[in-house]
MARBA-3410 file (N, C-alpha, C, O; in Angstrom, 1 decimal):
237
18.6,87.5,83.1,18.6,87.0,84.5,17.3,87.4,85.2,16.8,88.5,85.0 ~ 16.7,86.5,85.9,15.4,86.7,86.6,15.6,87.7,87.7,16.6,87.7,88.4 ~ 14.7,88.6,87.8,14.8,89.6,88.9,14.3,89.0,90.2,13.8,87.9,90.2 ~ 14.4,89.8,91.3,14.0,89.3,92.6,12.6,88.9,92.7,12.2,88.0,93.3 ~ 11.7,89.7,92.0,10.3,89.4,92.1,9.9,88.1,91.4,9.1,87.3,92.0
10.6,87.8,90.3,10.3,86.5,89.6,10.8,85.4,90.4,10.2,84.3,90.4 ~ 11.9,85.5,91.1,12.5,84.5,91.9,11.5,84.2,93.1,11.3,83.0,93.4 ~ 11.0,85.2,93.7,10.1,85.0,94.8,8.8,84.3,94.3,8.3,83.4,95.0 ~ 8.3,84.7,93.2,7.1,84.0,92.6,7.3,82.6,92.3,6.5,81.7,92.6 ~ 8.5,82.3,91.8,8.9,80.9,91.5,9.0,80.1,92.8,8.6,78.9,92.9
9.6,80.7,93.8,9.8,80.0,95.1,8.4,79.7,95.7,8.2,78.7,96.3 ~ 7.5,80.7,95.6,6.1,80.5,96.2,5.4,79.4,95.4,4.7,78.6,96.0 ~ 5.6,79.4,94.1,5.0,78.3,93.3,5.5,76.9,93.7,4.7,76.0,93.7 ~ 6.8,76.8,93.9,7.4,75.6,94.3,6.8,75.1,95.7,6.5,74.0,95.9 ~ 6.6,76.1,96.6,6.1,75.7,97.9,4.6,75.2,97.8,4.2,74.3,98.5
3.9,75.9,96.9,2.5,75.4,96.7,2.4,74.0,96.1,1.6,73.2,96.5 ~ 3.3,73.8,95.2,3.4,72.4,94.6,3.8,71.4,95.6,3.3,70.3,95.6 ~ 4.7,71.8,96.5,5.1,70.9,97.6,3.9,70.5,98.5,3.8,69.4,98.9 ~ 3.1,71.5,98.8,1.9,71.3,99.6,1.0,70.3,99.0,0.4,69.4,99.6 ~ 0.8,70.5,97.6,-0.1,69.6,96.9,0.4,68.2,96.9,-0.4,67.2,97.1
1.7,68.0,96.6,2.3,66.6,96.5,2.3,66.0,97.9,2.1,64.8,98.0 ~ 2.5,66.8,99.0,2.4,66.2,100.3,1.0,65.7,100.6,0.8,64.7,101.3 ~ 0.0,66.5,100.2,-1.4,66.1,100.4,-1.7,64.8,99.6,-2.3,63.9,100.2 ~ -1.2,64.7,98.4,-1.4,63.5,97.6,-0.7,62.3,98.3,-1.3,61.2,98.2 ~ 0.4,62.5,98.8,1.2,61.4,99.5,0.4,60.9,100.7,0.3,59.7,100.9
-0.2,61.9,101.5,-1.0,61.5,102.7,-2.2,60.7,102.3,-2.6,59.7,102.9 ~ -2.9,61.1,101.2,-4.1,60.4,100.7,-3.7,59.0,100.2,-4.4,58.1,100.6 ~ -2.6,58.9,99.5,-2.2,57.6,99.0,-1.8,56.7,100.1,-2.1,55.5,100.1 ~ -1.1,57.2,101.1,-0.7,56.4,102.3,-2.0,55.9,103.0,-2.0,54.7,103.5 ~ -3.0,56.7,103.2,-4.2,56.3,103.8,-4.9,55.2,103.0,-5.4,54.2,103.6
-5.0,55.4,101.7,-5.6,54.3,100.9,-4.8,53.0,100.9,-5.4,52.0,101.0 ~ -3.5,53.1,101.0,-2.7,51.9,101.1,-2.9,51.2,102.4,-3.0,49.9,102.4 ~ -3.0,51.9,103.5,-3.3,51.3,104.8,-4.7,50.6,104.8,-4.8,49.5,105.3 ~ -5.7,51.2,104.2,-7.0,50.7,104.1,-7.0,49.4,103.3,-7.6,48.4,103.7 ~ -6.3,49.4,102.2,-6.3,48.2,101.3,-5.5,47.1,102.0,-6.0,45.9,101.9
-4.5,47.4,102.7,-3.7,46.3,103.4,-4.6,45.7,104.5,-4.5,44.5,104.8 ~ -5.4,46.6,105.2,-6.2,46.0,106.2,-7.3,45.1,105.7,-7.6,44.1,106.2 ~ -7.9,45.5,104.5,-8.9,44.7,103.9,-8.3,43.3,103.4,-8.9,42.3,103.6 ~ -7.1,43.4,102.9,-6.4,42.1,102.5,-6.1,41.2,103.7,-6.3,40.0,103.7 ~ -5.7,41.9,104.8,-5.4,41.1,106.0,-6.7,40.5,106.6,-6.7,39.4,107.1
-7.8,41.2,106.4,-9.1,40.6,106.9,-9.6,39.5,106.0,-10.3,38.6,106.5 ~ -9.1,39.5,104.7,-9.6,38.4,103.8,-8.7,37.2,103.9,-9.3,36.1,103.7 ~ -7.5,37.3,104.2,-6.5,36.2,104.2,-7.0,35.0,105.1,-6.8,33.8,104.6 ~ -7.5,35.2,106.3,-7.9,34.0,107.1,-9.0,33.1,106.3,-8.9,31.9,106.4 ~ -9.9,33.8,105.7,-10.9,33.1,104.9,-10.3,32.3,103.8,-10.6,31.1,103.5
-9.3,32.9,103.0,-8.7,32.3,101.9,-7.9,31.1,102.4,-7.9,30.0,101.8 ~ -7.1,31.2,103.5,-6.3,30.1,104.0,-7.2,29.0,104.5,-6.8,27.8,104.4 ~ -8.3,29.4,105.1,-9.2,28.3,105.6,-9.8,27.5,104.4,-9.9,26.3,104.5 ~ -10.1,28.1,103.3,-10.6,27.4,102.1,-9.5,26.5,101.6,-9.8,25.4,101.2 ~ -8.3,27.0,101.5,-7.2,26.2,101.1,-7.0,25.0,102.0,-6.7,23.9,101.5
-7.1,25.2,103.3,-6.8,24.2,104.2,-7.9,23.1,104.1,-7.6,21.9,104.2 ~ -9.2,23.5,103.9,-10.3,22.5,103.8,-10.1,21.7,102.5,-10.3,20.5,102.6 ~ -9.6,22.3,101.4,-9.4,21.5,100.2,-8.3,20.5,100.5,-8.3,19.3,100.1 ~ -7.2,20.9,101.2,-6.1,20.0,101.6,-6.6,18.9,102.4,-6.2,17.7,102.2 ~ -7.5,19.1,103.4,-8.0,18.1,104.2,-8.8,17.1,103.4,-8.7,15.9,103.6
-9.7,17.6,102.5,-10.5,16.7,101.7,-9.6,15.7,100.9,-9.9,14.5,100.8 ~ -8.6,16.3,100.3,-7.7,15.5,99.4,-6.9,14.5,100.3,-6.6,13.4,99.8 ~ -6.6,14.9,101.5,-5.9,14.0,102.4,-6.8,12.8,102.8,-6.3,11.7,102.9 ~ -8.0,13.1,103.1,-9.0,12.0,103.6,-9.6,11.2,102.4,-9.9,10.1,102.6 ~ -9.7,11.8,101.2,-10.2,11.1,100.1,-9.2,11.3,98.9,-9.5,12.0,97.9
-8.1,10.6,99.0,-7.0,10.8,98.0,-7.3,10.4,96.6,-6.7,10.8,95.6 ~ -8.3,9.5,96.5,-8.7,9.0,95.2,-9.8,9.7,94.5,-10.4,9.3,93.5 ~ -10.2,10.8,95.1,-11.3,11.6,94.6,-11.0,12.3,93.3,-9.9,12.8,93.1 ~ -11.9,12.2,92.3,-11.6,12.8,91.0,-12.6,13.9,90.7,-13.6,13.7,90.0 ~ -12.3,15.1,91.3,-13.1,16.2,91.1,-12.8,16.9,89.7,-11.7,16.9,89.3
-13.9,17.4,89.1,-13.7,18.0,87.7,-12.9,19.3,87.8,-12.3,19.7,86.8 ~ -12.8,19.8,89.0,-12.0,21.0,89.2,-10.5,20.7,89.1,-9.6,21.6,88.9 ~ -10.1,19.4,89.2,-8.7,19.0,89.0,-8.4,18.4,87.7,-7.3,17.9,87.4 ~ -9.4,18.4,86.8,-9.3,17.8,85.5,-8.4,18.7,84.6,-8.8,19.7,84.2 ~ -7.2,18.2,84.2,-6.3,19.0,83.4,-6.6,18.8,81.9,-5.9,19.5,81.1
-7.5,17.9,81.5,-7.9,17.7,80.1,-6.6,17.6,79.2,-6.4,18.3,78.3 ~ -5.8,16.6,79.6,-4.5,16.4,79.0,-4.6,15.9,77.6,-3.7,16.0,76.8 ~ -5.8,15.4,77.2,-6.0,14.9,75.8,-6.1,16.1,74.8,-5.9,15.9,73.6 ~ -6.4,17.3,75.3,-6.5,18.4,74.4,-5.1,19.0,74.1,-4.4,19.4,75.0 ~ -4.7,19.0,72.8,-3.3,19.5,72.5,-3.2,21.0,72.8,-4.2,21.7,72.9
-2.0,21.5,73.1,-1.7,22.8,73.5,-2.3,23.9,72.6,-2.9,24.9,73.0 ~ -2.2,23.7,71.3,-2.7,24.7,70.3,-4.2,24.8,70.2,-4.7,25.7,69.7 ~ -4.9,23.8,70.8,-6.4,23.8,70.7,-7.0,24.1,72.1,-8.2,24.2,72.2 ~ -6.1,24.3,73.1,-6.7,24.6,74.4,-7.2,26.0,74.5,-6.7,27.0,73.9 ~ -8.4,26.2,75.1,-9.0,27.5,75.3,-8.5,28.1,76.6,-8.9,27.5,77.7
-7.8,29.1,76.5,-7.1,29.7,77.7,-7.8,31.1,78.0,-7.8,32.0,77.2 ~ -8.2,31.2,79.2,-8.8,32.5,79.7,-7.9,33.1,80.8,-7.2,32.4,81.5 ~ -7.9,34.4,80.8,-7.0,35.1,81.8,-7.7,36.3,82.3,-8.1,37.2,81.5 ~ -7.8,36.5,83.6,-8.2,37.7,84.3,-7.0,38.6,84.4,-6.1,38.2,85.1 ~ -7.1,39.8,83.8,-5.9,40.7,83.8,-6.4,41.9,84.6,-7.3,42.6,84.3
-5.6,42.2,85.7,-6.0,43.3,86.6,-5.0,44.5,86.4,-3.8,44.3,86.8 ~ -5.5,45.6,85.9,-4.7,46.8,85.7,-5.3,47.9,86.5,-6.3,47.7,87.2 ~ -4.7,49.1,86.4,-5.3,50.2,87.1,-6.3,50.9,86.2,-6.4,50.6,85.0 ~ -7.0,51.9,86.7,-7.9,52.7,85.9,-7.2,53.9,85.4,-7.8,54.6,84.5 ~ -6.0,54.2,85.9,-5.3,55.4,85.4,-3.8,55.0,85.1,-3.3,54.0,85.6
-3.2,55.9,84.4,-1.7,55.7,84.1,-0.9,56.4,85.2,-1.3,56.6,86.3 ~ 0.3,56.8,84.7,1.2,57.5,85.6,1.5,56.7,86.9,1.6,57.3,88.0 ~ 1.6,55.4,86.7,1.9,54.5,87.8,3.2,53.7,87.6,3.3,52.6,88.1 ~ 4.1,54.3,86.9,5.4,53.7,86.7,5.2,52.4,85.9,4.6,52.4,84.9 ~ 5.8,51.3,86.4,5.8,50.0,85.7,4.6,49.2,86.1,4.4,48.0,85.7
3.7,49.7,87.0,2.6,49.0,87.5,1.8,48.3,86.4,1.6,47.1,86.4 ~ 1.3,49.1,85.4,0.5,48.6,84.3,1.3,47.9,83.3,0.9,46.9,82.7 ~ 2.5,48.5,83.0,3.3,47.9,82.0,3.7,46.5,82.2,3.6,45.6,81.3 ~ 4.1,46.1,83.5,4.5,44.8,83.8,3.3,43.8,83.7,3.5,42.7,83.2 ~ 2.1,44.2,84.1,1.0,43.3,84.0,0.7,43.1,82.5,0.4,41.9,82.1
0.7,44.1,81.7,0.4,44.0,80.2,1.4,43.1,79.5,1.1,42.4,78.6 ~ 2.7,43.3,80.0,3.8,42.5,79.4,3.6,41.0,79.7,3.8,40.2,78.8 ~ 3.2,40.7,80.9,3.0,39.3,81.3,1.8,38.7,80.5,1.8,37.6,80.1 ~ 0.8,39.6,80.4,-0.4,39.1,79.6,0.0,38.8,78.1,-0.5,37.9,77.6 ~ 0.8,39.7,77.6,1.3,39.5,76.2,2.1,38.2,76.1,1.9,37.4,75.1
2.9,37.9,77.1,3.7,36.6,77.1,2.7,35.4,77.1,3.0,34.4,76.4 ~ 1.7,35.5,77.9,0.7,34.4,77.9,0.0,34.2,76.6,-0.2,33.1,76.1 ~ -0.4,35.4,76.0,-1.1,35.3,74.7,-0.2,34.7,73.6,-0.6,34.1,72.7 ~ 1.1,34.9,73.8,2.1,34.4,72.8,2.3,32.9,72.8,2.9,32.4,71.9 ~ 1.7,32.3,73.9,1.9,30.8,74.0,0.8,30.2,73.2,-0.2,30.8,72.9
0.9,28.9,72.8,-0.1,28.2,72.0,-1.4,28.1,72.7,-1.5,28.1,73.9 ~ -2.5,28.2,71.9,-3.8,28.1,72.5,-4.7,29.2,71.9,-4.2,30.1,71.3 ~ -6.0,29.1,72.2,-7.0,30.1,71.9,-7.3,31.0,73.1,-7.8,30.5,74.1 ~ -6.9,32.2,73.1,-6.9,33.1,74.3,-8.0,34.0,74.3,-8.5,34.5,73.3 ~ -8.5,34.3,75.6,-9.5,35.2,75.9,-9.1,36.0,77.1,-8.9,35.4,78.2
-9.1,37.3,77.0,-8.7,38.2,78.1,-10.0,38.7,78.8,-10.8,39.3,78.2 ~ -10.0,38.6,80.1,-11.1,39.2,80.9,-10.4,40.4,81.7,-9.8,40.1,82.8 ~ -10.5,41.6,81.3,-9.7,42.7,81.8,-10.4,43.5,82.8,-11.6,44.0,82.5 ~ -9.8,43.8,83.9,-10.4,44.7,84.9,-9.4,45.9,84.9,-8.2,45.8,85.0 ~ -10.0,47.1,84.9,-9.2,48.4,84.9,-9.2,49.0,83.5,-9.1,48.3,82.5
-9.4,50.3,83.4,-9.5,51.1,82.2,-8.2,51.0,81.3,-8.3,50.9,80.1 ~ -7.0,51.0,82.0,-5.8,51.0,81.2,-5.7,49.7,80.4,-5.3,49.7,79.2 ~ -6.0,48.6,81.0,-5.9,47.3,80.3,-7.0,47.2,79.2,-6.7,46.7,78.2 ~ -8.2,47.7,79.5,-9.2,47.6,78.5,-8.9,48.4,77.3,-9.1,48.0,76.1 ~ -8.3,49.6,77.5,-7.9,50.4,76.4,-6.8,49.7,75.6,-6.7,49.8,74.3
-5.9,49.1,76.3,-4.8,48.4,75.6,-5.2,47.3,74.7,-4.7,47.1,73.6 ~ -6.2,46.5,75.2,-6.6,45.3,74.5,-7.8,45.6,73.6,-8.3,44.8,72.8 ~ -8.3,46.9,73.6,-9.5,47.2,72.8,-9.3,47.0,71.3,-10.3,46.7,70.6 ~ -8.1,47.1,70.8,-7.9,47.0,69.4,-7.8,45.5,69.0,-7.7,45.2,67.8 ~ -7.9,44.6,70.0,-7.8,43.2,69.7,-9.1,42.5,70.2,-9.1,41.8,71.1
-10.2,42.8,69.5,-11.5,42.4,70.0,-11.7,40.9,70.0,-12.5,40.4,70.8 ~ -10.9,40.2,69.2,-11.1,38.7,69.2,-10.5,38.1,70.4,-10.9,37.0,70.8 ~ -9.7,38.8,71.2,-9.1,38.3,72.4,-9.6,38.9,73.7,-9.3,38.5,74.8 ~ -10.4,40.0,73.5,-11.0,40.7,74.7,-12.4,40.4,74.9,-13.3,40.5,74.0 ~ -12.7,39.9,76.1,-14.1,39.7,76.5,-14.6,40.9,77.3,-13.9,41.4,78.2
-15.8,41.4,77.0,-16.3,42.6,77.6,-17.3,42.3,78.7,-18.1,43.1,79.1 ~ -17.1,41.1,79.3,-18.1,40.6,80.4,-18.0,41.5,81.6,-19.0,41.9,82.2 ~ -16.8,41.9,82.0,-16.6,42.6,83.3,-16.1,44.0,83.1,-14.9,44.2,82.9 ~ -16.9,45.0,83.0,-16.5,46.4,82.8,-16.5,47.1,84.2,-17.1,48.1,84.4 ~ -15.6,46.5,85.1,-15.6,47.0,86.4,-14.4,48.0,86.6,-13.3,47.8,86.0
-14.6,49.0,87.4,-13.5,49.8,87.9,-12.7,49.0,89.0,-13.3,48.1,89.6 ~ -11.5,49.3,89.1,-10.7,48.6,90.2,-10.4,49.5,91.4,-9.7,49.2,92.3 ~ -11.0,50.7,91.3,-10.8,51.7,92.4,-11.4,51.2,93.8,-10.8,51.4,94.8 ~ -12.6,50.6,93.7,-13.3,50.1,94.9,-13.7,48.7,94.8,-14.9,48.4,94.6 ~ -12.8,47.7,94.9,-13.1,46.3,94.8,-14.0,45.9,95.9,-13.9,46.4,97.0
-15.0,45.0,95.6,-15.8,44.5,96.6,-16.1,43.0,96.4,-15.8,42.5,95.3 ~ -16.6,42.4,97.4,-16.8,40.9,97.4,-17.9,40.5,96.4,-17.8,39.4,95.8 ~ -18.9,41.3,96.2,-19.9,41.0,95.2,-19.3,40.8,93.8,-19.6,39.8,93.1 ~ -18.5,41.7,93.4,-17.9,41.7,92.0,-16.9,40.5,91.9,-16.9,39.8,90.9 ~ -16.2,40.2,93.0,-15.3,39.0,93.0,-16.1,37.7,92.9,-15.7,36.8,92.2
-17.3,37.7,93.5,-18.2,36.5,93.4,-18.7,36.4,92.0,-18.7,35.2,91.5 ~ -19.1,37.5,91.4,-19.6,37.4,90.0,-18.6,36.9,89.1,-18.9,36.0,88.2 ~ -17.3,37.4,89.2,-16.2,36.9,88.3,-15.9,35.5,88.6,-15.8,34.7,87.6 ~ -15.8,35.0,89.8,-15.5,33.7,90.1,-16.5,32.7,89.6,-16.2,31.7,89.0 ~ -17.8,33.0,89.8,-18.9,32.1,89.4,-18.9,32.0,87.9,-19.1,30.9,87.3
-18.6,33.1,87.2,-18.5,33.1,85.7,-17.4,32.2,85.2,-17.5,31.4,84.3 ~ -16.2,32.3,85.9,-15.1,31.5,85.5,-15.3,30.0,85.7,-15.0,29.2,84.9 ~ -16.0,29.7,86.8,-16.3,28.3,87.1,-17.3,27.8,86.0,-17.2,26.6,85.6 ~ -18.3,28.6,85.7,-19.2,28.2,84.7,-18.6,27.9,83.3,-18.9,26.9,82.7 ~ -17.7,28.8,82.9,-17.0,28.6,81.6,-16.1,27.4,81.7,-16.0,26.7,80.6
-15.5,27.1,82.8,-14.6,25.9,82.9,-15.5,24.6,82.9,-15.1,23.7,82.2 ~ -16.6,24.6,83.6,-17.5,23.5,83.7,-18.1,23.2,82.3,-18.4,22.0,82.0 ~ -18.4,24.2,81.5,-19.0,24.1,80.2,-18.0,23.8,79.1,-18.3,23.7,78.0 ~ -16.7,23.7,79.6,-15.6,23.4,78.7,-15.4,24.5,77.6,-14.9,24.3,76.5 ~ -15.8,25.7,77.9,-15.6,26.9,77.1,-14.2,27.4,77.3,-13.6,28.1,76.5
-13.6,27.1,78.5,-12.2,27.4,78.8,-11.6,26.1,79.5,-12.2,25.5,80.3 ~ -10.4,25.9,79.1,-9.7,24.7,79.6,-8.7,25.1,80.7,-8.4,24.3,81.6 ~ -8.2,26.3,80.6,-7.2,26.8,81.6,-7.6,28.2,81.9,-7.9,29.0,81.0 ~ -7.5,28.6,83.2,-7.9,29.9,83.6,-6.8,30.5,84.5,-6.4,29.8,85.5 ~ -6.3,31.7,84.2,-5.2,32.3,84.9,-5.7,33.7,85.4,-6.7,34.2,85.0
-4.9,34.2,86.4,-5.1,35.6,86.8,-3.8,36.2,86.9,-2.8,35.7,87.4 ~ -3.7,37.4,86.3,-2.4,38.2,86.3,-2.7,39.5,87.1,-3.6,40.2,86.8 ~ -1.9,39.8,88.1,-2.1,40.9,89.0,-0.8,41.4,89.6,0.2,40.8,89.3 ~ -0.9,42.5,90.3,0.3,43.0,91.0,0.2,42.8,92.5,-0.8,43.3,93.1 ~ 1.1,42.1,93.1,1.2,41.9,94.5,2.1,42.9,95.1,3.3,43.0,94.8
1.5,43.7,96.1,2.3,44.7,96.7,3.0,44.1,97.9,2.4,43.7,98.9 ~ 4.4,44.0,97.8,5.2,43.5,98.9,5.2,44.6,100.1,5.0,44.2,101.2 ~ 5.4,45.8,99.7,5.3,46.9,100.7,5.0,48.2,99.9,4.7,48.1,98.7 ~ 5.1,49.4,100.5,4.7,50.6,99.8,5.6,50.9,98.7,5.3,51.7,97.8 ~ 6.8,50.3,98.6,7.8,50.7,97.6,8.0,49.5,96.6,8.5,49.8,95.5
7.7,48.3,97.0,8.0,47.2,96.1,6.7,46.5,95.7,5.8,46.2,96.5 ~ 6.6,46.2,94.4,5.5,45.5,93.8,6.0,44.4,92.9,7.1,44.5,92.3 ~ 5.2,43.3,92.8,5.7,42.1,92.0,4.5,41.6,91.2,3.4,41.4,91.7 ~ 4.7,41.6,89.9,3.6,41.1,89.0,3.6,39.5,89.1,4.6,38.9,89.0 ~ 2.4,39.0,89.3,2.3,37.5,89.4,1.2,37.0,88.5,0.3,37.6,88.2
1.4,35.7,88.2,0.5,34.9,87.4,0.1,33.7,88.1,1.0,32.9,88.4 ~ -1.1,33.5,88.4,-1.6,32.3,89.1,-2.6,31.5,88.3,-3.4,32.1,87.6 ~ -2.5,30.2,88.3,-3.4,29.4,87.6,-4.6,29.1,88.5,-4.4,28.5,89.6 ~ -5.8,29.6,88.1,-7.0,29.4,88.9,-7.6,28.0,88.7,-7.9,27.3,89.7 ~ -7.8,27.6,87.5,-8.4,26.3,87.1,-7.7,25.8,85.9,-7.2,26.5,85.0
-7.5,24.4,85.8,-7.9,23.5,86.9,-6.9,23.6,88.1,-5.8,24.1,87.9 ~ -7.4,23.2,89.2,-6.6,23.2,90.4,-5.5,22.2,90.3,-5.7,21.2,89.6 ~ -4.4,22.4,91.0,-3.2,21.5,90.9,-3.0,20.9,92.3,-2.9,21.6,93.3 ~ -3.1,19.6,92.4,-3.0,18.9,93.7,-1.8,19.3,94.5,-1.8,19.3,95.7 ~ -0.7,19.5,93.7,0.6,19.8,94.4,0.5,21.1,95.3,1.2,21.2,96.3
-0.4,22.0,94.9,-0.6,23.2,95.7,-1.4,23.0,97.0,-1.4,23.9,97.9 ~ -1.9,21.8,97.2,-2.7,21.5,98.4,-2.1,20.3,99.1,-2.8,19.7,100.0 ~ -0.9,19.9,98.7,-0.4,18.7,99.3,0.3,18.9,100.6,0.6,17.9,101.3 ~ 0.6,20.1,101.0,1.4,20.4,102.2,0.5,20.5,103.5,-0.5,21.2,103.5 ~ 0.9,19.8,104.5,0.2,19.9,105.8,0.4,21.2,106.4,-0.4,21.6,107.3
1.4,21.9,106.0,1.6,23.3,106.5,0.5,24.2,106.1,0.1,25.1,106.9 ~ -0.1,24.0,104.9,-1.3,24.8,104.5,-2.4,24.6,105.5,-3.1,25.6,105.8 ~ -2.7,23.4,105.9,-3.8,23.2,106.8,-3.5,23.7,108.2,-4.3,24.3,108.9 ~ -2.2,23.6,108.6,-1.8,24.1,109.9,-2.0,25.6,110.0,-2.2,26.2,111.1 ~ -1.8,26.3,108.9,-1.9,27.8,108.9,-3.2,28.2,109.3,-3.4,29.3,109.9
-4.3,27.5,108.9,-5.6,27.9,109.3,-6.1,27.2,110.6,-7.2,27.4,111.1 ~ -5.2,26.4,111.2,-5.5,25.7,112.5,-6.7,24.7,112.4,-7.4,24.6,113.3 ~ -6.7,24.0,111.2,-7.9,23.1,111.1,-7.3,21.7,110.8,-8.0,20.9,110.2 ~ -6.2,21.4,111.2,-5.6,20.0,111.0,-6.2,19.1,112.0,-5.8,18.9,113.1 ~ -7.3,18.4,111.6,-8.0,17.4,112.4,-8.2,16.1,111.6,-8.7,16.2,110.4
-7.9,15.0,112.2,-8.1,13.7,111.4,-9.5,13.3,111.3,-9.9,12.7,110.3 ~ -10.3,13.5,112.4,-11.7,13.1,112.3,-12.5,14.1,111.5,-12.5,15.3,111.8 ~ -13.1,13.7,110.4,-13.8,14.6,109.5,-15.0,13.9,108.9,-14.9,12.7,108.5 ~ -16.1,14.6,108.8,-17.3,14.1,108.2,-17.7,15.0,107.0,-17.9,16.2,107.2 ~ -17.8,14.4,105.8,-18.1,15.2,104.6,-19.5,14.9,104.2,-19.8,13.7,103.7
-20.4,15.8,104.3,-21.8,15.6,104.0,-22.3,16.6,103.0,-22.0,17.8,103.1 ~ -23.1,16.2,102.0,-23.6,14.8,101.8,-22.5,13.9,101.2,-22.7,12.7,101.2 ~ -21.5,14.5,100.6,-20.4,13.7,100.0,-19.2,14.6,99.8,-19.3,15.8,99.8 ~ -18.0,13.9,99.6,-16.8,14.7,99.4,-16.9,15.5,98.2,-16.4,16.7,98.1 ~ -17.5,15.0,97.1,-17.6,15.7,95.9,-18.5,17.0,96.0,-18.1,18.0,95.5
-19.6,16.8,96.8,-20.5,18.0,97.0,-19.8,19.1,97.8,-19.9,20.2,97.5 ~ -19.0,18.6,98.8,-18.3,19.6,99.6,-17.3,20.3,98.8,-17.1,21.5,98.9 ~ -16.6,19.6,98.0,-15.5,20.2,97.1,-16.2,21.2,96.1,-15.6,22.2,95.9 ~ -17.3,20.8,95.6,-18.0,21.7,94.6,-18.4,23.0,95.3,-18.6,24.0,94.6 ~ -18.7,22.9,96.6,-19.1,24.1,97.3,-17.9,25.0,97.7,-18.0,26.2,97.7
-16.8,24.3,98.1,-15.6,25.0,98.6,-14.8,25.7,97.5,-14.4,26.9,97.6 ~ -14.7,25.1,96.3,-13.8,25.6,95.3,-14.2,27.0,94.8,-13.4,27.9,94.7 ~ -15.5,27.2,94.5,-15.9,28.6,94.1,-15.6,29.6,95.1,-15.2,30.7,94.8 ~ -15.8,29.3,96.4,-15.5,30.3,97.5,-14.0,30.5,97.6,-13.5,31.6,97.9 ~ -13.2,29.4,97.3,-11.7,29.6,97.3,-11.3,30.5,96.2,-10.4,31.4,96.4
-11.9,30.4,95.0,-11.6,31.3,93.9,-12.0,32.8,94.2,-11.3,33.7,93.8 ~ -13.2,32.9,94.8,-13.6,34.3,95.3,-12.6,34.9,96.2,-12.3,36.1,96.0 ~ -12.0,34.1,97.1,-11.0,34.6,98.0,-9.8,35.1,97.3,-9.2,36.1,97.6 ~ -9.3,34.3,96.3,-8.2,34.7,95.5,-8.4,36.0,94.7,-7.6,36.9,94.8 ~ -9.5,36.1,94.0,-9.8,37.2,93.1,-10.0,38.5,94.0,-9.5,39.5,93.6
-10.8,38.4,95.1,-11.0,39.5,95.9,-9.7,40.0,96.6,-9.5,41.2,96.7 ~ -8.9,39.0,97.0,-7.6,39.4,97.6,-6.7,40.1,96.6,-5.6,40.4,97.0
END
């Protein structure tokens, strides 16, 4: 049986551990608030880009932008599929990384020639043994995301799509509903799907629903300029 001195030392150790975990909690809460503020600051730009694409499609319904080209003649087993996979840089995050990697594995299991563009050390280590499916283009940490990196990634994805090196591009990430709930999501970045821009509600969200519109120098040029910025907004968000 432990004597009184051992019990006191154990109690003191527990109190010290409690102080450390409380400090970690406060730091995490502060980081979460900062991240949520950055996301809230980004969303108006993202919705504005979405709304502008909606307006262009509404005013020029017969426009055939290459960003909407689904390349339906390419069979599923021959399609080149790229996926941006966003994991953490560290483990000990519960199901955070596991769910993202599981969804990525499900995508890889589907027909096609797959290429993973992984952000975060956990994901890179996981896919490192499968060099044929891992692209080492973006060796970024995810601790401090910034707009410059999002722009580099988006421009590269657009380039690969336009050069037909990729036929479909996805992004898999974790969407934080609140401090306790997270949801793993998969979004198709390219080609764009008209159904996602068909709602007038999307335009109304950004307050840009106006019938009079001038597209200069042309609708195609405007779309070519907007889509990369739209993708930057998604990736950064």
